[in-house]
N, C-alpha and C positions, 0 to 999 in steps of 0.2 A: 796159515800155520807156518812157523819158522822152527827149525830145529838145527842145532849145531853139534857135530861130532868131530873128534880128533881121532884119526886113524893113521896107522902106519901102513905102508904098501902091504906088509905081510898079512894085515888083518882083512884085506879085501879079496877074500877067496870066494869060491862058488856059493858057499853057505850065506855069506853076507849079501851077495847079489841077489840070491833068491829071496832072502828075508826082505831086502829093499823092495823088490819087485812086488812081493805079496802085500806089504804094508801100504804101498803107495800106488795101487792100481788106479788107473784113470786120473793121475795127478802128474804135473810136470815136476821134474826133479832138477834142481840146479846144483852143480858141483863146482866148488872153488878150491883152488890149490894156493897154499900159503907157504912162504919160506921161513916162517917163524920157527927158530930152533926149539926143540923139545923142552929144554931146560928154562927157557923164558916163560913159557906158558905154564908149565907145571909148577915152577917155584914162586909164582905169584902169591903175595900174601893174601889170605882170605879177607873179605871185607868184614869189619867189625861193626856190629849194630850199636848205635848210640854214639858213634864217633863225633857227631855235631851237637850233642846234648849241651844246652846252655849257650850255645853260639847263634841260635836263630831266634829272633824276637818278633812277636806279633803285637801290633799296637792295640791299646784297649778298645779303640773304636772300630776294630777290624770288621765287625758285623753290622755297624751302623749304615743306614741307607746313604747312598751317594746323592748328592745335590743334583748331579747331572741327569738323574732320572725322576725328578720331582714331578714332571709333567705326565709320567706314566703311572704314578702312584694313585691309588683309589682313596 
């Protein structure tokens, strides 16, 4: 399992530590510190669904059997 949270030092009080301990009993927890400024992460534009529509082409014979596997075909 992988989870990522952005927290400020003020958010890490006793209630937070108690919640983490109860949620992840018998698990190893890895904590990483990043120097990314808040405004860089928070102001990132959300990804837009369908941004590559019409740019990806699939050849008409995409599902055709490959000749490399002729000897394995029944």
